[in-house]
C-alpha positions as CSV (number, residue, x, y, z in Angstrom):
1,X,-14.5,-12.6,3.5
2,X,-16.6,-9.4,3.8
3,X,-14.7,-6.4,2.7
4,X,-15.6,-2.7,2.6
5,X,-14.1,-0.5,0.1
6,X,-14.4,3.4,0.9
7,X,-14.0,5.3,-2.3
8,X,-15.3,2.6,-4.6
9,X,-16.0,5.0,-7.5
10,X,-12.5,6.0,-8.0
11,X,-10.0,4.4,-10.3
12,X,-8.3,2.5,-7.6
13,X,-11.6,1.6,-5.8
14,X,-13.2,0.3,-8.9
15,X,-10.2,-1.9,-9.9
16,X,-9.9,-3.4,-6.4
17,X,-13.7,-4.1,-6.1
18,X,-13.5,-6.0,-9.4
19,X,-10.6,-8.0,-8.4
20,X,-11.9,-9.0,-4.9
21,X,-15.3,-9.7,-6.3
22,X,-13.6,-12.0,-9.0
23,X,-11.6,-13.8,-6.1
24,X,-14.9,-14.7,-4.4
25,X,-15.1,-11.9,-1.6
26,X,-18.3,-10.3,-0.5
27,X,-17.5,-6.6,-1.3
28,X,-19.4,-3.6,0.0
29,X,-18.6,-0.3,-1.9
30,X,-19.2,3.2,-0.3
31,X,-19.0,6.4,-2.3
32,X,-21.4,9.2,-3.6
33,X,-21.5,7.7,-7.1
34,X,-22.5,4.2,-8.1
35,X,-19.5,2.6,-10.1
36,X,-22.0,0.0,-11.5
37,X,-20.0,-3.0,-10.8
38,X,-21.6,-6.4,-11.1
39,X,-21.7,-8.2,-7.7
40,X,-21.0,-5.1,-5.6
41,X,-23.3,-4.2,-2.7
42,X,-23.2,-0.4,-3.2
43,X,-23.9,2.3,-0.5
44,X,-24.2,5.8,-1.6
45,X,-22.7,8.0,1.0
46,X,-20.6,11.2,1.5
47,X,-17.6,9.9,3.4
48,X,-16.9,13.2,5.0
49,X,-20.0,12.5,7.2
50,X,-20.1,9.5,9.7
51,X,-21.5,6.3,8.6
52,X,-23.1,3.5,10.9
53,X,-23.4,0.3,9.1
54,X,-25.1,-2.9,10.5
55,X,-23.4,-6.1,10.0
56,X,-19.9,-4.7,9.3
57,X,-18.4,-4.9,12.8
58,X,-15.6,-7.4,11.6
59,X,-15.4,-6.4,8.1
60,X,-12.0,-5.4,6.6
61,X,-12.2,-1.8,5.5
62,X,-10.0,-0.5,2.7
63,X,-9.8,3.2,2.7
64,X,-9.1,4.4,-0.8
65,X,-11.1,7.5,-0.6
66,X,-9.4,11.0,-0.8
67,X,-9.5,14.2,-2.6
68,X,-6.2,14.2,-4.7
69,X,-6.3,17.8,-5.9
70,X,-2.9,19.6,-6.1
71,X,-2.3,23.0,-4.3
72,X,-2.9,24.2,-0.8
73,X,-6.4,24.0,0.7
74,X,-7.6,23.9,4.2
75,X,-10.8,22.3,2.9
76,X,-9.0,19.5,1.2
77,X,-7.0,18.8,4.3
78,X,-9.9,18.7,6.6
79,X,-12.0,16.5,4.1
80,X,-9.3,13.9,3.9
81,X,-8.8,13.7,7.7
82,X,-12.7,13.4,8.2
83,X,-12.6,10.4,5.7
84,X,-9.9,8.8,7.7
85,X,-11.8,9.2,10.8
86,X,-15.2,8.1,9.4
87,X,-13.6,5.0,7.8
88,X,-12.0,3.9,11.0
89,X,-15.6,4.1,12.6
90,X,-17.1,1.8,9.9
91,X,-15.9,-1.4,11.5
92,X,-13.8,-2.6,14.5
93,X,-12.2,-5.0,12.1
94,X,-8.8,-4.6,10.5
95,X,-8.2,-1.7,7.9
96,X,-6.1,-1.0,5.0
97,X,-5.3,2.6,4.4
98,X,-4.2,3.6,0.9
99,X,-1.7,6.4,1.7
100,X,1.0,7.8,-0.7
101,X,4.7,8.2,-1.2
102,X,4.1,11.9,-1.2
103,X,4.4,11.7,2.5
104,X,8.2,11.8,2.1
105,X,10.2,15.0,1.8
106,X,9.7,15.8,-2.0
107,X,12.2,18.6,-2.0
108,X,15.0,16.2,-2.5
109,X,15.5,12.8,-4.4
110,X,14.0,9.8,-2.7
111,X,16.5,6.9,-3.2
112,X,15.5,3.6,-1.9
113,X,13.7,5.6,0.9
114,X,12.4,3.6,3.8
115,X,9.2,4.1,5.7
116,X,10.7,5.7,8.8
117,X,12.0,8.6,6.7
118,X,8.5,10.0,6.6
119,X,8.9,12.1,9.7
120,X,6.6,15.2,8.7
121,X,9.7,17.4,9.8
122,X,9.7,19.3,6.7
123,X,7.3,21.5,4.7
124,X,4.8,19.5,2.5
125,X,4.3,20.8,-1.0
126,X,0.6,20.6,-1.0
127,X,-2.1,19.8,1.2
128,X,-2.8,16.4,-0.2
129,X,0.5,15.1,1.0
130,X,-0.1,16.7,4.5
131,X,-3.4,15.1,4.7
132,X,-2.0,11.6,3.8
133,X,0.7,12.0,6.5
134,X,-1.8,13.1,9.1
135,X,-4.4,10.4,8.1
136,X,-1.6,7.9,8.8
137,X,-1.0,9.4,12.2
138,X,-4.6,9.0,13.0
139,X,-4.4,5.3,12.3
140,X,-1.3,4.9,14.4
141,X,-2.8,6.9,17.3
142,X,-6.1,4.8,17.2
143,X,-3.9,1.6,17.9
144,X,-6.1,-0.1,15.3
145,X,-5.1,-3.3,13.6
146,X,-4.0,-1.7,10.2
147,X,-1.8,-1.9,7.2
148,X,-0.7,1.3,5.7
149,X,0.3,1.0,2.0
150,X,2.3,3.9,0.4
151,X,2.2,3.5,-3.4
152,X,4.1,5.9,-5.8
153,X,2.5,7.0,-9.0
154,X,-0.4,4.4,-9.4
155,X,-1.0,3.8,-13.1
156,X,-3.3,1.6,-15.1
157,X,-6.6,1.3,-17.0
158,X,-8.7,4.5,-16.7
159,X,-6.0,6.5,-15.1
160,X,-7.4,9.8,-13.9
161,X,-4.5,11.3,-12.1
162,X,-0.9,10.8,-14.0
163,X,-2.1,10.8,-17.6
164,X,-4.3,13.9,-17.4
165,X,-1.8,15.9,-15.6
166,X,0.9,15.0,-18.3
167,X,-1.4,15.9,-21.1
168,X,-2.3,19.1,-19.4
169,X,1.4,20.2,-19.3
170,X,1.7,19.9,-23.1
171,X,1.8,23.4,-24.9
172,X,1.7,23.6,-28.6
173,X,2.9,19.9,-29.0
174,X,5.9,20.4,-26.6
175,X,6.3,18.9,-23.1
176,X,8.9,20.6,-21.1
177,X,10.3,18.5,-18.3
178,X,12.9,19.3,-15.6
179,X,16.1,17.9,-16.5
180,X,14.8,16.4,-19.5
181,X,12.8,13.8,-17.5
182,X,15.9,11.9,-16.6
183,X,14.7,11.3,-13.1
184,X,14.3,7.5,-12.3
185,X,10.8,6.5,-10.9
186,X,9.4,3.2,-9.5
187,X,5.8,3.4,-10.7
188,X,3.1,1.3,-9.3
189,X,0.8,-0.5,-11.5
190,X,-2.9,-1.2,-10.2
191,X,-2.0,-4.9,-10.8
192,X,0.8,-4.8,-8.4
193,X,-0.9,-2.6,-5.8
194,X,-4.0,-4.9,-5.9
195,X,-1.4,-7.8,-5.1
196,X,-0.3,-5.9,-2.0
197,X,-3.9,-5.3,-1.0
198,X,-4.8,-9.0,-1.4
199,X,-1.8,-10.2,0.6
200,X,-2.6,-7.6,3.2
201,X,-6.1,-9.3,3.4
202,X,-4.5,-12.7,3.6
203,X,-2.3,-11.5,6.5
204,X,-5.2,-10.4,8.5
205,X,-6.6,-13.8,7.8
206,X,-3.8,-15.4,9.7
207,X,-4.6,-13.8,12.8
208,X,-2.0,-11.1,12.6
209,X,-2.6,-8.1,14.6
210,X,-0.8,-4.7,14.7
211,X,0.0,-1.6,12.8
212,X,2.6,-1.4,10.0
213,X,3.4,1.0,7.1
214,X,4.8,-0.4,3.8
215,X,6.1,1.0,0.6
216,X,4.6,-0.3,-2.6
217,X,6.0,0.0,-6.2
218,X,6.8,-2.1,-9.0
219,X,10.3,-2.4,-7.9
220,X,11.9,-1.4,-11.2
221,X,13.0,2.2,-12.0
222,X,12.2,3.7,-15.3
223,X,13.0,7.3,-16.4
224,X,10.3,9.6,-16.5
225,X,10.9,10.3,-20.3
226,X,11.0,6.7,-21.2
227,X,7.8,6.1,-19.2
228,X,6.0,9.0,-21.0
229,X,7.3,7.9,-24.4
230,X,6.4,4.1,-23.9
231,X,2.8,4.6,-22.6
232,X,1.4,8.0,-22.2
233,X,2.0,10.2,-25.2
234,X,1.7,10.0,-28.9
235,X,5.1,10.2,-30.9
236,X,4.0,13.7,-32.2
237,X,4.7,15.3,-28.7
238,X,8.2,16.7,-28.5
239,X,10.0,16.5,-25.1
240,X,12.5,19.2,-24.2
241,X,14.5,20.1,-21.0
242,X,14.0,23.0,-18.6
243,X,16.4,23.8,-15.8
244,X,15.2,23.0,-12.4
245,X,15.3,26.3,-10.9
246,X,13.3,27.9,-13.7
247,X,10.9,25.0,-13.4
248,X,10.5,25.4,-9.7
249,X,10.1,29.2,-10.0
250,X,7.3,28.6,-12.5
251,X,5.7,26.1,-10.1
252,X,5.8,28.7,-7.3
253,X,4.2,31.2,-9.5
254,X,1.5,28.8,-10.7
255,X,0.7,28.4,-7.0
256,X,0.4,32.0,-6.4
257,X,-2.1,32.4,-9.2
258,X,-4.3,29.5,-7.9
259,X,-6.7,31.6,-5.8
260,X,-9.5,30.4,-3.7
261,X,-8.2,26.8,-3.4
262,X,-8.1,26.2,-7.3
263,X,-5.7,23.6,-8.3
264,X,-2.6,25.2,-9.9
265,X,-1.7,24.7,-13.5
266,X,1.9,24.3,-12.4
267,X,3.2,23.6,-8.9
268,X,6.3,22.9,-6.9
269,X,4.8,19.6,-6.0
270,X,4.4,18.5,-9.7
271,X,7.7,19.9,-10.7
272,X,9.6,18.0,-7.7
273,X,7.8,14.8,-8.6
274,X,9.3,15.1,-12.2
275,X,12.7,16.3,-11.3
276,X,13.8,13.9,-8.7
277,X,14.5,10.2,-8.6
278,X,11.8,8.3,-6.7
279,X,12.8,4.8,-5.6
280,X,11.7,2.8,-2.5
281,X,12.9,0.2,-0.1
282,X,10.5,-2.7,-0.6
283,X,12.4,-5.1,1.8
284,X,9.8,-5.1,4.5
285,X,7.1,-5.3,2.1
286,X,8.5,-8.4,0.5
287,X,9.3,-10.1,3.9
288,X,6.1,-9.2,5.7
289,X,3.6,-9.7,2.9
290,X,5.4,-11.9,0.5
291,X,5.2,-9.3,-2.1
292,X,6.6,-10.1,-5.6
293,X,5.8,-7.4,-8.0
294,X,5.2,-8.4,-11.7
295,X,6.7,-6.6,-14.5
296,X,4.6,-3.5,-15.4
297,X,2.8,-4.3,-18.7
298,X,2.9,-0.5,-19.4
299,X,6.7,-0.3,-19.9
């Protein structure tokens, strides 16, 4: 099967490309930078600009492209929405949109949250979350055959999102976490997310058509502090607790200091992700795709 991966130079895009090529698929990758993957047909292109490809009319498109910077930025919002629209125009075939669990209301805990709880009727804590929600709405309004996947906290080899942010929060060998990092999270390994993507491709192969949104995670909750201790940080780092109101005030202050669209050193988005439980209802994902997440080797 011919598959187009938008954002192939990112951590997730590279991982998916390697897995799909290994499985025998013909894979076309689009991004500005060449990831140098053997067997990949690479096209260098800025996905904020329209792209017409010959011979791709029935290809499955996986949109894993997005700017993931924290903070508030009209430019980021417009960029991610432009990418969504341009990916839809690449092929008339089915699409897989990599969305995010950040489309839910992050001001409170997410306890076995179901996909219909992402209503957008609440303030988003950064432009990335808003862009993901609005990108989903574009796919729905277009009435395209699409499977929208919402992973939470993707982790795996060459992680360029979670680990760098955790390390960046360390001050003088101390990592201060709201409520001591006791919040329970269902992380999503690249291995399990790749399984969800492959099952989505197989679903299209059965002739299924429609538009559906699915949560994706490892299906097992781990506390933030245990996850950090087991896989992200050396033993030399000390973890201490900070009260949530103080942490949120520091996050707001960090946002106010981030001038001109810079990514804040601290934010309410980052604090809320560390402070509250994040678990997800996977019943529809299991039933629709046959998804069966494996134990995350990181924990």
